[in-house]
Each structure stands twice: as C-alpha cells, then as structure tokens.
C-alpha positions as CSV (number, residue, x, y, z in Angstrom):
1,S,-24.2,9.4,-80.4
2,L,-26.1,9.5,-83.6
3,D,-25.6,6.2,-85.4
4,T,-28.5,6.3,-88.0
5,P,-30.1,9.1,-89.9
6,G,-33.2,10.6,-88.0
7,E,-32.2,9.2,-84.6
8,E,-32.4,11.8,-81.8
9,L,-29.3,12.8,-79.9
10,T,-29.6,11.7,-76.1
11,T,-27.4,12.8,-73.2
12,P,-26.8,10.6,-69.9
13,T,-28.9,13.5,-68.0
14,D,-31.9,12.8,-69.8
15,N,-32.3,9.5,-68.2
16,Y,-32.8,11.2,-64.7
17,D,-35.5,13.6,-65.7
18,N,-38.1,11.3,-64.6
19,Y,-36.4,10.2,-61.3
20,N,-38.1,10.3,-58.0
21,D,-36.0,10.5,-55.0
22,N,-39.0,9.6,-52.6
23,F,-38.5,6.2,-51.2
24,T,-39.5,4.2,-48.2
25,V,-37.5,1.5,-46.2
26,D,-38.9,-1.3,-44.1
27,L,-36.9,-1.0,-40.7
28,S,-38.5,-4.5,-39.6
29,D,-35.9,-6.1,-41.6
30,F,-33.1,-4.7,-39.3
31,P,-32.5,-5.9,-35.7
32,V,-33.5,-3.6,-33.0
33,L,-30.6,-2.4,-30.5
34,C,-31.2,-3.8,-27.0
35,S,-30.9,-1.0,-24.3
36,K,-28.8,-2.2,-21.2
37,E,-29.2,1.0,-19.2
38,D,-31.7,-0.7,-16.7
39,N,-29.3,-3.6,-16.3
40,R,-26.2,-1.3,-15.7
41,N,-28.1,0.5,-13.1
42,F,-29.1,-2.5,-11.2
43,R,-25.7,-4.0,-11.3
44,Q,-24.1,-0.8,-9.8
45,W,-26.0,-1.4,-6.6
46,F,-26.6,-5.0,-6.6
47,M,-23.3,-6.6,-7.1
48,P,-21.1,-4.6,-4.9
49,T,-23.9,-4.9,-2.1
50,F,-24.1,-8.7,-2.6
51,Y,-20.3,-9.1,-2.8
52,S,-19.7,-7.3,0.2
53,I,-22.0,-9.5,2.0
54,I,-20.2,-12.6,0.5
55,C,-16.8,-11.3,1.8
56,F,-18.2,-10.3,5.3
57,L,-19.8,-13.7,5.8
58,G,-16.9,-15.7,4.2
59,F,-14.0,-13.8,6.2
60,T,-16.1,-14.2,9.7
61,G,-16.8,-18.0,9.1
62,N,-13.4,-18.8,7.9
63,L,-12.1,-16.6,10.9
64,L,-14.3,-18.7,13.3
65,V,-13.1,-22.0,12.0
66,I,-9.4,-21.1,12.1
67,L,-9.9,-19.6,15.8
68,T,-11.8,-22.8,16.7
69,Y,-8.9,-25.0,15.3
70,F,-6.4,-23.1,16.9
71,Y,-8.1,-23.4,20.2
72,F,-8.8,-27.2,20.2
73,H,-5.3,-27.9,18.4
74,R,-3.2,-25.5,20.0
75,L,-0.3,-28.1,20.3
76,A,-0.5,-29.1,16.5
77,V,-0.7,-25.5,15.6
78,C,2.1,-24.6,17.7
79,K,4.5,-27.2,16.3
80,I,3.6,-26.1,12.9
81,M,4.2,-22.7,13.4
82,H,7.6,-23.1,15.2
83,T,8.7,-25.5,12.5
84,I,7.7,-23.2,9.5
85,Y,9.9,-20.4,11.4
86,K,12.8,-22.7,11.9
87,V,12.8,-23.7,8.2
88,T,12.6,-20.4,6.6
89,F,15.3,-19.2,9.2
90,Y,17.9,-21.7,8.3
91,S,17.1,-21.8,4.5
92,S,17.5,-18.0,4.5
93,M,20.8,-18.0,6.1
94,F,22.0,-20.9,4.1
95,L,21.0,-19.1,0.9
96,L,22.6,-15.9,1.8
97,S,25.7,-17.8,2.0
98,S,25.2,-19.4,-1.4
99,I,24.7,-16.0,-2.9
100,S,28.2,-15.0,-1.7
101,V,29.7,-18.2,-3.2
102,D,27.9,-17.4,-6.3
103,R,29.4,-13.9,-6.6
104,Y,32.8,-15.0,-5.5
105,F,32.9,-17.5,-8.5
106,A,31.7,-14.9,-10.8
107,I,34.2,-12.3,-10.0
108,S,37.4,-13.9,-8.5
109,K,37.1,-17.0,-10.8
110,A,35.5,-15.3,-13.8
111,V,37.1,-17.1,-16.4
112,S,36.3,-20.5,-15.0
113,A,32.8,-19.5,-14.2
114,H,32.4,-18.1,-17.9
115,K,33.4,-21.6,-19.4
116,H,31.3,-23.8,-17.2
117,R,28.5,-21.5,-16.9
118,A,25.8,-24.1,-17.9
119,R,27.2,-26.6,-15.3
120,A,27.4,-24.1,-12.6
121,V,23.7,-23.2,-12.9
122,F,22.5,-26.8,-12.7
123,F,24.8,-27.3,-9.4
124,S,23.5,-24.0,-8.1
125,K,19.8,-25.6,-8.4
126,I,21.0,-28.8,-6.9
127,S,22.7,-26.8,-4.0
128,S,19.8,-24.8,-3.4
129,A,17.3,-27.9,-3.1
130,I,20.0,-29.5,-0.7
131,M,20.0,-26.5,1.5
132,W,16.1,-26.7,1.8
133,V,16.5,-30.2,3.0
134,L,19.2,-29.3,5.4
135,A,17.0,-26.4,6.6
136,L,14.0,-29.1,7.1
137,I,16.6,-31.6,8.9
138,F,17.8,-28.9,11.4
139,S,14.1,-27.9,12.2
140,I,13.3,-31.2,13.4
141,P,14.0,-30.6,17.1
142,E,11.5,-27.7,16.7
143,M,9.0,-30.2,15.3
144,T,9.7,-33.0,18.1
145,F,10.4,-30.7,21.2
146,T,7.9,-27.9,20.8
147,T,5.2,-28.0,23.6
148,I,2.8,-25.5,25.4
149,N,4.0,-24.2,29.1
150,N,1.5,-21.9,30.8
151,N,-0.5,-21.2,27.4
152,T,2.9,-20.2,25.9
153,C,4.1,-22.1,22.8
154,T,7.9,-22.7,23.5
155,P,10.4,-24.9,21.4
156,Y,11.4,-26.9,24.7
157,K,10.0,-27.5,28.3
158,S,10.8,-25.0,30.8
159,N,12.8,-27.6,33.0
160,N,15.0,-28.8,30.1
161,D,17.8,-26.5,30.1
162,T,20.1,-29.2,28.4
163,L,18.0,-29.2,25.5
164,R,17.6,-25.4,25.3
165,V,21.2,-24.8,25.3
166,N,22.0,-27.6,22.6
167,L,19.3,-26.1,20.5
168,Q,20.5,-22.3,20.9
169,T,24.2,-23.4,20.4
170,G,23.4,-25.3,17.3
171,Q,21.6,-22.2,16.0
172,I,24.2,-20.0,16.6
173,I,26.9,-22.1,15.1
174,L,24.7,-23.1,12.0
175,A,22.9,-20.0,11.3
176,F,25.3,-17.3,12.1
177,L,29.1,-18.3,12.6
178,I,29.1,-20.7,9.5
179,P,27.3,-18.0,7.2
180,L,29.5,-15.2,8.5
181,L,32.6,-17.2,7.8
182,I,31.6,-18.2,4.2
183,M,30.3,-14.5,3.5
184,S,33.6,-13.1,5.0
185,F,35.9,-15.5,3.0
186,C,34.0,-14.8,-0.4
187,Y,33.7,-11.1,0.0
188,I,37.2,-10.7,1.0
189,R,38.4,-12.6,-1.8
190,I,36.1,-10.6,-4.2
191,I,37.6,-7.2,-2.7
192,L,41.1,-8.5,-3.3
193,T,40.2,-9.2,-6.9
194,L,38.5,-5.8,-7.3
195,S,41.8,-4.0,-5.8
196,Q,43.6,-5.3,-8.8
197,T,41.6,-3.5,-11.3
198,R,41.1,0.1,-12.2
199,G,38.0,2.4,-12.9
200,F,35.2,3.8,-11.1
201,E,33.0,0.8,-11.1
202,R,35.6,-0.9,-8.7
203,N,34.9,1.6,-6.0
204,R,31.3,1.3,-6.3
205,A,31.3,-2.7,-6.1
206,I,33.4,-2.4,-2.9
207,K,30.8,-0.2,-1.4
208,V,28.0,-2.5,-2.4
209,I,29.9,-5.4,-0.8
210,L,30.4,-3.4,2.2
211,A,26.7,-2.5,2.5
212,V,25.7,-6.3,2.1
213,V,28.1,-7.2,5.0
214,A,27.1,-4.3,7.0
215,V,23.4,-5.1,6.9
216,F,24.2,-8.7,7.8
217,L,26.1,-7.7,10.8
218,C,24.0,-4.9,12.1
219,C,20.7,-7.1,12.0
220,Q,21.9,-10.5,13.2
221,L,25.0,-9.8,15.4
222,P,23.0,-8.2,18.1
223,Y,20.5,-11.0,18.3
224,N,23.2,-13.7,18.3
225,I,25.1,-11.9,21.0
226,V,22.0,-11.8,23.4
227,L,21.3,-15.3,22.3
228,F,24.6,-16.5,23.5
229,W,24.5,-14.6,26.5
230,T,21.2,-16.5,27.3
231,T,22.8,-19.8,26.5
232,V,25.6,-19.1,28.8
233,V,23.3,-18.1,31.6
234,T,21.2,-21.1,31.0
235,A,24.1,-23.5,30.8
236,T,25.6,-22.1,34.1
237,G,22.3,-22.9,36.1
238,G,20.2,-19.9,35.3
239,T,19.6,-16.3,36.9
240,T,17.8,-16.1,40.3
241,E,17.5,-12.2,40.0
242,C,14.2,-11.1,38.5
243,D,15.9,-8.0,37.0
244,N,18.3,-9.9,35.1
245,E,15.7,-12.2,33.8
246,N,13.5,-9.4,32.5
247,S,16.4,-7.9,31.1
248,Q,17.1,-11.0,29.0
249,F,13.6,-11.0,27.8
250,Y,13.7,-7.4,26.9
251,A,17.1,-7.7,25.1
252,T,15.8,-10.9,23.1
253,D,12.7,-8.9,22.0
254,I,14.4,-5.8,20.9
255,T,17.2,-7.6,18.9
256,Q,14.8,-10.1,17.4
257,C,12.8,-7.4,15.9
258,I,16.1,-5.8,14.4
259,A,16.9,-9.3,13.2
260,F,13.4,-9.4,11.5
261,F,14.1,-6.0,9.9
262,R,16.7,-7.5,7.7
263,C,13.7,-9.2,5.8
264,C,12.7,-5.6,4.7
265,L,16.4,-4.6,3.7
266,N,17.1,-7.8,1.6
267,P,15.2,-6.6,-1.5
268,V,17.1,-3.2,-1.2
269,V,20.6,-4.9,-1.1
270,Y,20.0,-7.8,-3.1
271,A,17.8,-6.4,-5.8
272,F,18.0,-2.7,-6.2
273,I,21.6,-2.7,-7.0
274,G,21.1,-4.9,-10.0
275,V,21.4,-3.0,-13.3
276,K,18.3,-4.8,-15.1
277,F,16.1,-4.3,-11.9
278,R,17.0,-0.4,-12.0
279,H,16.5,-0.1,-15.6
280,D,13.0,-1.7,-15.1
281,V,11.8,0.6,-12.2
282,L,13.1,3.6,-14.1
283,K,10.9,2.2,-17.1
284,L,7.9,1.7,-14.9
285,L,8.2,5.2,-13.5
286,K,8.5,6.6,-17.1
287,E,5.1,4.6,-18.2
288,L,3.5,6.1,-15.0
289,G,4.4,9.7,-16.1
290,C,6.5,10.0,-13.0
291,L,9.8,10.3,-15.4
292,S,10.4,12.1,-18.6
293,Q,11.6,10.4,-21.6
294,E,14.8,12.7,-21.6
295,R,15.5,11.8,-18.0
296,F,14.9,8.1,-18.6
297,F,17.6,8.1,-21.4
298,K,19.8,10.1,-19.3
299,Y,19.8,8.0,-16.4
300,T,19.9,4.5,-18.3
301,F,22.3,5.5,-21.2
302,A,24.2,8.3,-20.2
303,K,26.6,6.2,-18.0
304,R,28.0,3.3,-19.8
305,K,29.1,0.2,-18.0
306,T,32.6,0.1,-17.3
307,S,34.4,-3.0,-18.3
308,I,37.6,-3.9,-16.6
309,F,40.3,-6.6,-17.0
310,S,40.7,-9.1,-14.4
311,N,43.4,-11.5,-14.0
312,G,44.7,-10.9,-17.5
313,S,42.2,-13.0,-19.0
314,L,38.6,-11.7,-19.1
315,Y,36.7,-8.6,-19.5
316,F,33.5,-8.4,-17.4
317,S,31.0,-5.9,-16.2
318,L,31.0,-5.3,-12.3
319,D,27.2,-4.1,-12.6
320,E,26.4,-7.5,-13.9
321,S,28.7,-9.7,-11.9
322,L,27.3,-7.9,-8.5
323,S,23.7,-7.8,-9.7
324,W,21.6,-10.5,-7.6
325,N,19.1,-10.6,-10.2
326,A,15.8,-12.5,-10.2
327,E,17.4,-15.2,-12.7
328,S,19.7,-16.2,-9.9
329,P,18.6,-19.6,-8.7
330,F,19.8,-18.7,-5.1
331,L,18.0,-15.5,-5.0
332,Q,14.8,-17.1,-6.2
333,D,14.7,-19.1,-3.2
334,N,15.9,-16.3,-1.0
335,R,12.6,-15.3,0.3
336,C,11.6,-13.2,3.0
337,S,12.1,-15.3,6.1
338,Y,10.3,-14.9,9.2
339,G,13.1,-15.7,11.4
340,P,16.0,-13.3,12.8
C-alpha cells in the first residue's frame, strides 16, 4: 500500500528475495533409537531352550516325588482315590436326577415355576449342596474299608463277602434305581404335558427327552446288571469255577467302560441341545471363518422358536425349557464323573 507520497510500493514476495534455505540441525538434541535386534536373536534360542530344560527337570522331579509318595503311602493314596471316585459317582447320579426334576417343574408346572423363579433358584442351590454332602456321606464306607490285597487296591477285604454285598446293593439302589425312578417319573410327566400341545417343537422336545433316557439306560443298565449278578453270586457263596469268575471280571470291565462313556455323552445331551449354546458354537465357527455370514443368519434366525400354549395359562418356548444351559445350578455341578 502507499500511505505517504514518495513511499515505494512493496509486495510480500520482496521479503523472501534474500531467504537462504540452507540450514543445519544438531541431532544430538534428539534421543537415539535403541536397536533390539541382537536381544531378539538371543531370546529366540535362549528362552525356549532354558524353558524346555526347566519343564523337563520340573516334570521329572515332580513325577519322582509322586511315585515315591505312592510307593510308600499306597494305602493312603488307595483310600483317597476310591473316595474321590465314589463322591463323583454318587454326586453325578444325584445331579442328573435333579436336572430332570428341574425340567419337570419348568415344563409341567410352568405357571408355578414362573411365579416362584427366584425361590426355585435358591432351593436348587441348596439342593445341589445337600446332594454333594450326601455323596460324601455315602462314600464314607470307601474311605473306611478300602485296603490293599495282593498289591491291589480294593474297597473291601477279600474275605468280607457281607460287606461287599451290602456296598454293592446300596450302590445299585442309591445310584441307579432311585435316579432311574425319578427320571422316569419326571420325563413321563413332561411327555404327557407336551402331548397336550401342538407344533413341530413338541415332537423335537420328545425326541430330546427320549435321547436323554436312552443314553442313561444304554450306559448304566449293563453295568448295574453285571453288578447285580456279581452281588447275587457273592451273597450265595460265590463261584468255584474259574471260567465263571473270569467271565465276571470280563463283564465288569467291559460294562464299566461303557458306563464311563456316559461322561463323554453328557455334554452332547445336556448342552448341545441348548439354543444359546448352539448359537454360540455357530458364532464361533463364523468368527473362525468356517461359516459364512449368510449361513450364520440362516441357521440362527431362519427358524423362529415356536411358542406353545400349555395348561391354558402360559406360553413358553420348548427350546428354552428343555435347554440344560450353563446357568442352571444343577448343570454347573454336573461335572464329568469318574465313576460309571
């Protein structure tokens, strides 16, 4: 701009005519980056090698301690193992019965169960604790009478046939007949309730119930038949023929393994039928890339749950009522038992 006469006109670019773009920077003012390449190379061979040595020595040392303890304290270990075996065995059977009772009230007594849901959850937790206590009480004979005969850990002395008969009879009654009666009553009542309803979900629910009962019978019935057979033979004086005795041993071992197999089938029967669990499995497959987004929505949302009218008073979903989900107090305690 020209403010006064005689003042020269200047432009902004005139100020940069003498600008010099050459300059220097002192890099000592900046921190120097530390290279960790050598450290990474060292860790790649040192850490795995050292950890492998620690793992090997630790495993060997602890195994030696366990074997030494087992050798010099065989009777104590024998009692502990048999006691744990019986506790898990009885608790598993009791909790399976409790699950059937829980489903009975959820379906056949849907109105009452819905009104008193909070109270039912409280009582189910108390019942679960009581069953664990009962399982521990019924395992006391194993803790008391278990001994070692000819380097074999047995729950009774070889010459005490009366004790053997009593223990095996109690096991058949408490851990098979009573749970079977409870499950039969509850599931028959559930089927009768479902028979009064309509819809595809009813047939599916009945198939689920039949699968539960079939798994229980197929796994437990053979073992208990053999157990009853050996109990009767022992009560009548035992067998004097070697072939018959060997047949008992073979039958016991085979049927006991079949009973153990129930441990693997329980998650399939009591969890995979749950709607939420199936949804989570499909979601996991989708996250892993094994299932496309379209198929995921097709499987999870294409089929809507069918609600049915029960007893003229309440709608409920069969999928939800028959799902033994992880939130059930009884199912949380129904761990895989190590007993048939």
